[in-house]
ZASEDO-561000 format. One record per atom (N, C-alpha, C): atom name; x, y, z. Coordinates in steps of 0.001 Angstrom, whole numbers, always signed. Layout:
! residues N
@a->CA; east->X; north->Y; up->Z
...
This chain:
! residues 124
@a->N; east->+105225; north->+71380; up->+171609
@a->CA; east->+105589; north->+71724; up->+170239
@a->C; east->+104932; north->+73043; up->+169825
@a->N; east->+103693; north->+73225; up->+170240
@a->CA; east->+102981; north->+74460; up->+169914
@a->C; east->+103678; north->+75657; up->+170565
@a->N; east->+104188; north->+75466; up->+171784
@a->CA; east->+104900; north->+76537; up->+172482
@a->C; east->+106167; north->+76951; up->+171749
@a->N; east->+106877; north->+75984; up->+171208
@a->CA; east->+108096; north->+76279; up->+170445
@a->C; east->+107748; north->+77067; up->+169194
@a->N; east->+106688; north->+76685; up->+168513
@a->CA; east->+106258; north->+77379; up->+167303
@a->C; east->+105849; north->+78812; up->+167622
@a->N; east->+105088; north->+78992; up->+168690
@a->CA; east->+104665; north->+80341; up->+169083
@a->C; east->+105895; north->+81180; up->+169457
@a->N; east->+106838; north->+80584; up->+170170
@a->CA; east->+108070; north->+81287; up->+170530
@a->C; east->+108875; north->+81692; up->+169316
@a->N; east->+108948; north->+80823; up->+168334
@a->CA; east->+109674; north->+81122; up->+167103
@a->C; east->+109021; north->+82271; up->+166349
@a->N; east->+107702; north->+82231; up->+166227
@a->CA; east->+106972; north->+83297; up->+165531
@a->C; east->+107160; north->+84624; up->+166264
@a->N; east->+107071; north->+84596; up->+167587
@a->CA; east->+107255; north->+85821; up->+168372
@a->C; east->+108668; north->+86375; up->+168200
@a->N; east->+109652; north->+85506; up->+168168
@a->CA; east->+111041; north->+85934; up->+167983
@a->C; east->+111231; north->+86598; up->+166629
@a->N; east->+110658; north->+86017; up->+165594
@a->CA; east->+110758; north->+86594; up->+164248
@a->C; east->+110071; north->+87952; up->+164208
@a->N; east->+108927; north->+88070; up->+164847
@a->CA; east->+108201; north->+89345; up->+164860
@a->C; east->+109012; north->+90429; up->+165575
@a->N; east->+109613; north->+90091; up->+166692
@a->CA; east->+110431; north->+91063; up->+167426
@a->C; east->+111660; north->+91449; up->+166601
@a->N; east->+112299; north->+90481; up->+165979
@a->CA; east->+113476; north->+90765; up->+165151
@a->C; east->+113109; north->+91687; up->+163993
@a->N; east->+111973; north->+91448; up->+163355
@a->CA; east->+111527; north->+92305; up->+162253
@a->C; east->+111226; north->+93715; up->+162741
@a->N; east->+110604; north->+93824; up->+163911
@a->CA; east->+110294; north->+95143; up->+164469
@a->C; east->+111576; north->+95916; up->+164772
@a->N; east->+112563; north->+95250; up->+165328
@a->CA; east->+113834; north->+95910; up->+165622
@a->C; east->+114552; north->+96325; up->+164340
@a->N; east->+114498; north->+95484; up->+163332
@a->CA; east->+115142; north->+95789; up->+162048
@a->C; east->+114465; north->+96982; up->+161384
@a->N; east->+113144; north->+97079; up->+161493
@a->CA; east->+112408; north->+98175; up->+160869
@a->C; east->+112766; north->+99517; up->+161514
@a->N; east->+113163; north->+99512; up->+162767
@a->CA; east->+113504; north->+100741; up->+163471
@a->C; east->+114926; north->+101199; up->+163184
@a->N; east->+115711; north->+100364; up->+162564
@a->CA; east->+117099; north->+100697; up->+162262
@a->C; east->+117192; north->+101659; up->+161092
@a->N; east->+118078; north->+102614; up->+161188
@a->CA; east->+118297; north->+103582; up->+160122
@a->C; east->+119051; north->+102905; up->+158974
@a->N; east->+118485; north->+102902; up->+157757
@a->CA; east->+119151; north->+102230; up->+156635
@a->C; east->+120278; north->+103051; up->+156003
@a->N; east->+120381; north->+104324; up->+156343
@a->CA; east->+121340; north->+105203; up->+155667
@a->C; east->+122798; north->+104775; up->+155866
@a->N; east->+123257; north->+104488; up->+157095
@a->CA; east->+124675; north->+104114; up->+157231
@a->C; east->+125068; north->+102896; up->+156389
@a->N; east->+124265; north->+101841; up->+156453
@a->CA; east->+124584; north->+100649; up->+155656
@a->C; east->+124510; north->+100943; up->+154164
@a->N; east->+123522; north->+101730; up->+153768
@a->CA; east->+123368; north->+102066; up->+152349
@a->C; east->+124552; north->+102878; up->+151844
@a->N; east->+124979; north->+103847; up->+152641
@a->CA; east->+126134; north->+104658; up->+152250
@a->C; east->+127370; north->+103786; up->+152071
@a->N; east->+127606; north->+102882; up->+153002
@a->CA; east->+128778; north->+102007; up->+152908
@a->C; east->+128680; north->+101078; up->+151698
@a->N; east->+127483; north->+100604; up->+151397
@a->CA; east->+127309; north->+99728; up->+150233
@a->C; east->+127616; north->+100466; up->+148933
@a->N; east->+127112; north->+101696; up->+148800
@a->CA; east->+127352; north->+102465; up->+147572
@a->C; east->+128833; north->+102826; up->+147452
@a->N; east->+129450; north->+103208; up->+148561
@a->CA; east->+130882; north->+103527; up->+148514
@a->C; east->+131703; north->+102287; up->+148155
@a->N; east->+131343; north->+101148; up->+148721
@a->CA; east->+132059; north->+99905; up->+148405
@a->C; east->+131897; north->+99555; up->+146929
@a->N; east->+130696; north->+99763; up->+146386
@a->CA; east->+130462; north->+99494; up->+144962
@a->C; east->+131368; north->+100383; up->+144100
@a->N; east->+131395; north->+101674; up->+144402
@a->CA; east->+132214; north->+102598; up->+143612
@a->C; east->+133700; north->+102254; up->+143734
@a->N; east->+134124; north->+101878; up->+144927
@a->CA; east->+135534; north->+101521; up->+145125
@a->C; east->+135890; north->+100248; up->+144365
@a->N; east->+134995; north->+99257; up->+144396
@a->CA; east->+135242; north->+98022; up->+143621
@a->C; east->+135320; north->+98330; up->+142132
@a->N; east->+134473; north->+99225; up->+141656
@a->CA; east->+134459; north->+99566; up->+140230
@a->C; east->+135728; north->+100311; up->+139815
@a->N; east->+136417; north->+100930; up->+140758
@a->CA; east->+137677; north->+101614; up->+140451
@a->C; east->+138835; north->+100652; up->+140252
@a->N; east->+138690; north->+99448; up->+140783
@a->CA; east->+139788; north->+98482; up->+140735
@a->C; east->+140175; north->+98205; up->+139284
@a->N; east->+141446; north->+98371; up->+138924
@a->CA; east->+141839; north->+98190; up->+137530
@a->C; east->+141777; north->+96746; up->+137051
@a->N; east->+141726; north->+95783; up->+137963
@a->CA; east->+141742; north->+94380; up->+137546
@a->C; east->+140352; north->+93748; up->+137534
@a->N; east->+139304; north->+94541; up->+137409
@a->CA; east->+137962; north->+93982; up->+137423
@a->C; east->+137612; north->+93272; up->+136123
@a->N; east->+138446; north->+93404; up->+135110
@a->CA; east->+138184; north->+92720; up->+133853
@a->C; east->+137365; north->+93561; up->+132887
@a->N; east->+136723; north->+94592; up->+133385
@a->CA; east->+135937; north->+95467; up->+132521
@a->C; east->+136873; north->+96465; up->+131839
@a->N; east->+136400; north->+97010; up->+130751
@a->CA; east->+137182; north->+98025; up->+130056
@a->C; east->+137330; north->+99242; up->+130963
@a->N; east->+138498; north->+99812; up->+130968
@a->CA; east->+138777; north->+100964; up->+131818
@a->C; east->+138676; north->+102231; up->+130986
@a->N; east->+137775; north->+103101; up->+131368
@a->CA; east->+137602; north->+104382; up->+130706
@a->C; east->+137980; north->+105473; up->+131702
@a->N; east->+139074; north->+106180; up->+131461
@a->CA; east->+139514; north->+107184; up->+132434
@a->C; east->+138431; north->+108192; up->+132821
@a->N; east->+137625; north->+108641; up->+131864
@a->CA; east->+136576; north->+109614; up->+132189
@a->C; east->+135555; north->+109021; up->+133157
@a->N; east->+135196; north->+107771; up->+132943
@a->CA; east->+134242; north->+107128; up->+133845
@a->C; east->+134861; north->+106926; up->+135230
@a->N; east->+136133; north->+106569; up->+135264
@a->CA; east->+136800; north->+106377; up->+136545
@a->C; east->+136900; north->+107697; up->+137308
@a->N; east->+137091; north->+108789; up->+136575
@a->CA; east->+137115; north->+110108; up->+137218
@a->C; east->+135756; north->+110418; up->+137838
@a->N; east->+134678; north->+110050; up->+137151
@a->CA; east->+133331; north->+110252; up->+137714
@a->C; east->+133132; north->+109408; up->+138964
@a->N; east->+133695; north->+108209; up->+138971
@a->CA; east->+133598; north->+107362; up->+140171
@a->C; east->+134331; north->+108011; up->+141348
@a->N; east->+135489; north->+108579; up->+141083
@a->CA; east->+136218; north->+109286; up->+142136
@a->C; east->+135409; north->+110470; up->+142661
@a->N; east->+134765; north->+111193; up->+141749
@a->CA; east->+133930; north->+112319; up->+142166
@a->C; east->+132756; north->+111844; up->+143013
@a->N; east->+132143; north->+110739; up->+142616
@a->CA; east->+131032; north->+110183; up->+143399
@a->C; east->+131495; north->+109789; up->+144792
@a->N; east->+132638; north->+109115; up->+144860
@a->CA; east->+133181; north->+108729; up->+146165
@a->C; east->+133460; north->+109954; up->+147028
@a->N; east->+133961; north->+111004; up->+146418
@a->CA; east->+134267; north->+112219; up->+147187
@a->C; east->+132994; north->+112843; up->+147742
@a->N; east->+131946; north->+112894; up->+146931
@a->CA; east->+130669; north->+113433; up->+147408
@a->C; east->+130093; north->+112572; up->+148526
@a->N; east->+130184; north->+111267; up->+148367
@a->CA; east->+129679; north->+110361; up->+149399
@a->C; east->+130488; north->+110486; up->+150687
@a->N; east->+131784; north->+110725; up->+150568
@a->CA; east->+132634; north->+110859; up->+151760
@a->C; east->+132215; north->+112054; up->+152613
@a->N; east->+131637; north->+113070; up->+151981
@a->CA; east->+131139; north->+114220; up->+152743
@a->C; east->+129970; north->+113850; up->+153647
@a->N; east->+129323; north->+112741; up->+153358
@a->CA; east->+128153; north->+112322; up->+154137
@a->C; east->+128497; north->+111362; up->+155268
@a->N; east->+129766; north->+111053; up->+155469
@a->CA; east->+130141; north->+110053; up->+156477
@a->C; east->+129688; north->+110451; up->+157879
@a->N; east->+130050; north->+111641; up->+158317
@a->CA; east->+129670; north->+112041; up->+159679
@a->C; east->+128158; north->+112163; up->+159856
@a->N; east->+127429; north->+112806; up->+158931
@a->CA; east->+125972; north->+112875; up->+159116
@a->C; east->+125282; north->+111506; up->+159059
@a->N; east->+125840; north->+110575; up->+158311
@a->CA; east->+125211; north->+109251; up->+158181
@a->C; east->+125384; north->+108408; up->+159435
@a->N; east->+126376; north->+108731; up->+160236
@a->CA; east->+126653; north->+107976; up->+161464
@a->C; east->+126558; north->+108913; up->+162668
@a->N; east->+125348; north->+109350; up->+163006
@a->CA; east->+125227; north->+110352; up->+164077
@a->C; east->+125762; north->+109884; up->+165426
@a->N; east->+125680; north->+108593; up->+165710
@a->CA; east->+126141; north->+108114; up->+167015
@a->C; east->+127660; north->+108124; up->+167151
@a->N; east->+128383; north->+108088; up->+166032
@a->CA; east->+129848; north->+108143; up->+166115
@a->C; east->+130427; north->+109305; up->+165313
@a->N; east->+129573; north->+110051; up->+164633
@a->CA; east->+130038; north->+111153; up->+163790
@a->C; east->+130760; north->+112247; up->+164551
@a->N; east->+130480; north->+112360; up->+165850
@a->CA; east->+131141; north->+113371; up->+166674
@a->C; east->+132454; north->+112868; up->+167269
@a->N; east->+132720; north->+111589; up->+167147
@a->CA; east->+133952; north->+111015; up->+167689
@a->C; east->+135153; north->+111573; up->+166920
@a->N; east->+136144; north->+112070; up->+167641
@a->CA; east->+137325; north->+112676; up->+167020
@a->C; east->+138011; north->+111719; up->+166050
@a->N; east->+138151; north->+110448; up->+166452
@a->CA; east->+138830; north->+109474; up->+165587
@a->C; east->+138043; north->+109248; up->+164306
@a->N; east->+136717; north->+109180; up->+164420
@a->CA; east->+135891; north->+108989; up->+163227
@a->C; east->+136070; north->+110173; up->+162281
@a->N; east->+136065; north->+111378; up->+162838
@a->CA; east->+136281; north->+112570; up->+162019
@a->C; east->+137637; north->+112567; up->+161332
@a->N; east->+138655; north->+112097; up->+162047
@a->CA; east->+139996; north->+112016; up->+161451
@a->C; east->+140033; north->+111007; up->+160309
@a->N; east->+139375; north->+109878; up->+160506
@a->CA; east->+139332; north->+108873; up->+159433
@a->C; east->+138570; north->+109411; up->+158219
@a->N; east->+137440; north->+110078; up->+158479
@a->CA; east->+136654; north->+110635; up->+157373
@a->C; east->+137470; north->+111682; up->+156621
@a->N; east->+138198; north->+112502; up->+157354
@a->CA; east->+139032; north->+113522; up->+156714
@a->C; east->+140169; north->+112885; up->+155917
@a->N; east->+140746; north->+111814; up->+156430
@a->CA; east->+141811; north->+111113; up->+155698
@a->C; east->+141276; north->+110532; up->+154390
@a->N; east->+140057; north->+110009; up->+154429
@a->CA; east->+139442; north->+109494; up->+153202
@a->C; east->+139221; north->+110624; up->+152207
@a->N; east->+138682; north->+111742; up->+152685
@a->CA; east->+138457; north->+112878; up->+151789
@a->C; east->+139779; north->+113391; up->+151210
@a->N; east->+140830; north->+113415; up->+152018
@a->CA; east->+142139; north->+113866; up->+151520
@a->C; east->+142667; north->+112919; up->+150443
@a->N; east->+142516; north->+111623; up->+150656
@a->CA; east->+142957; north->+110645; up->+149650
@a->C; east->+142170; north->+110813; up->+148356
@a->N; east->+140875; north->+111071; up->+148478
@a->CA; east->+140044; north->+111262; up->+147283
@a->C; east->+140374; north->+112577; up->+146586
@a->N; east->+140633; north->+113626; up->+147361
@a->CA; east->+141036; north->+114900; up->+146756
@a->C; east->+142349; north->+114734; up->+145996
@a->N; east->+143284; north->+114025; up->+146593
@a->CA; east->+144569; north->+113776; up->+145941
@a->C; east->+144363; north->+112945; up->+144673
@a->N; east->+143490; north->+111959; up->+144734
@a->CA; east->+143226; north->+111101; up->+143578
@a->C; east->+142608; north->+111888; up->+142433
@a->N; east->+141760; north->+112853; up->+142756
@a->CA; east->+141137; north->+113647; up->+141699
@a->C; east->+142143; north->+114550; up->+141005
@a->N; east->+143241; north->+114857; up->+141674
@a->CA; east->+144263; north->+115701; up->+141068
@a->C; east->+145209; north->+114955; up->+140146
@a->N; east->+145133; north->+113625; up->+140150
@a->CA; east->+146020; north->+112816; up->+139306
@a->C; east->+145373; north->+112635; up->+137937
@a->N; east->+146060; north->+113030; up->+136859
@a->CA; east->+145485; north->+112811; up->+135530
@a->C; east->+145420; north->+111312; up->+135219
@a->N; east->+144264; north->+110874; up->+134809
@a->CA; east->+144081; north->+109450; up->+134503
@a->C; east->+144174; north->+109223; up->+133001
@a->N; east->+145357; north->+109427; up->+132460
@a->CA; east->+145558; north->+109183; up->+131036
@a->C; east->+145450; north->+107695; up->+130735
@a->N; east->+145863; north->+106878; up->+131689
@a->CA; east->+145679; north->+105442; up->+131557
@a->C; east->+145212; north->+104911; up->+132906
@a->N; east->+144734; north->+103713; up->+132912
@a->CA; east->+144132; north->+103153; up->+134117
@a->C; east->+145139; north->+102487; up->+135046
@a->N; east->+146416; north->+102457; up->+134652
@a->CA; east->+147416; north->+101857; up->+135546
@a->C; east->+147598; north->+102689; up->+136813
@a->N; east->+147419; north->+103994; up->+136682
@a->CA; east->+147538; north->+104870; up->+137852
@a->C; east->+146457; north->+104559; up->+138883
@a->N; east->+145380; north->+103952; up->+138433
@a->CA; east->+144284; north->+103639; up->+139355
@a->C; east->+144672; north->+102627; up->+140423
@a->N; east->+145596; north->+101754; up->+140137
@a->CA; east->+146013; north->+100761; up->+141123
@a->C; east->+146556; north->+101411; up->+142378
@a->N; east->+147421; north->+102406; up->+142191
@a->CA; east->+147986; north->+103120; up->+143346
@a->C; east->+146919; north->+103937; up->+144053
@a->N; east->+146063; north->+104599; up->+143281
@a->CA; east->+144991; north->+105400; up->+143879
@a->C; east->+144019; north->+104515; up->+144649
@a->N; east->+143674; north->+103386; up->+144058
@a->CA; east->+142739; north->+102461; up->+144707
@a->C; east->+143299; north->+102009; up->+146046
@a->N; east->+144586; north->+101714; up->+146099
@a->CA; east->+145216; north->+101250; up->+147342
@a->C; east->+145132; north->+102326; up->+148418
@a->N; east->+145419; north->+103592; up->+148065
@a->CA; east->+145366; north->+104682; up->+149051
@a->C; east->+143953; north->+104865; up->+149600
@a->N; east->+142983; north->+104845; up->+148711
@a->CA; east->+141590; north->+105034; up->+149130
@a->C; east->+141140; north->+103854; up->+149976
@a->N; east->+141468; north->+102664; up->+149530
@a->CA; east->+141102; north->+101453; up->+150269
@a->C; east->+141742; north->+101434; up->+151655
@a->N; east->+142988; north->+101868; up->+151750
@a->CA; east->+143667; north->+101930; up->+153050
@a->C; east->+142961; north->+102898; up->+153993
@a->N; east->+142504; north->+104033; up->+153460
@a->CA; east->+141778; north->+105003; up->+154290
@a->C; east->+140471; north->+104396; up->+154802
@a->N; east->+139789; north->+103650; up->+153954
@a->CA; east->+138544; north->+102986; up->+154373
@a->C; east->+138829; north->+101945; up->+155454
@a->N; east->+139835; north->+101128; up->+155207
@a->CA; east->+140148; north->+100045; up->+156146
@a->C; east->+140589; north->+100559; up->+157510
@a->N; east->+141291; north->+101682; up->+157544
@a->CA; east->+141722; north->+102245; up->+158829
@a->C; east->+140510; north->+102587; up->+159691
@a->N; east->+139496; north->+103149; up->+159079
@a->CA; east->+138270; north->+103479; up->+159818
@a->C; east->+137534; north->+102210; up->+160231
@a->N; east->+137443; north->+101259; up->+159337
@a->CA; east->+136731; north->+100013; up->+159642
@a->C; east->+137402; north->+99249; up->+160776
@a->N; east->+138719; north->+99334; up->+160870
@a->CA; east->+139413; north->+98669; up->+161987
@a->C; east->+138967; north->+99245; up->+163328
@a->N; east->+138737; north->+100550; up->+163368
@a->CA; east->+138359; north->+101192; up->+164630
@a->C; east->+136865; north->+101160; up->+164917
@a->N; east->+136033; north->+101130; up->+163883
@a->CA; east->+134603; north->+101334; up->+164104
@a->C; east->+133682; north->+100241; up->+163601
@a->N; east->+134173; north->+99212; up->+163023
@a->CA; east->+133276; north->+98175; up->+162523
@a->C; east->+132786; north->+97286; up->+163609
């Protein structure tokens, strides 16, 4: 029984050491982008303010510029670069759409979400 306990403690220590060596930036970037994308969804129940939604689009666009540097092990992959560029193009297009009302956000959200999902299918 003591051997099992020592083995368990050693396993936890090794797992913690490996986790501490992991770069938190890629996961953090994806979490912040996912938060901003969820907040763009017109059906979240919150009041929709076009100016605030425009700021969210701007934030997503700035974060999209960090995709390749945040993922150095795959940032040089041609497919990853194409997906990142497709996301930036969708965000650039979204910023050009006047958000007089929040109904337009549904279509924009779908385009941006599709760009994210295409990359996740290949690299998740």
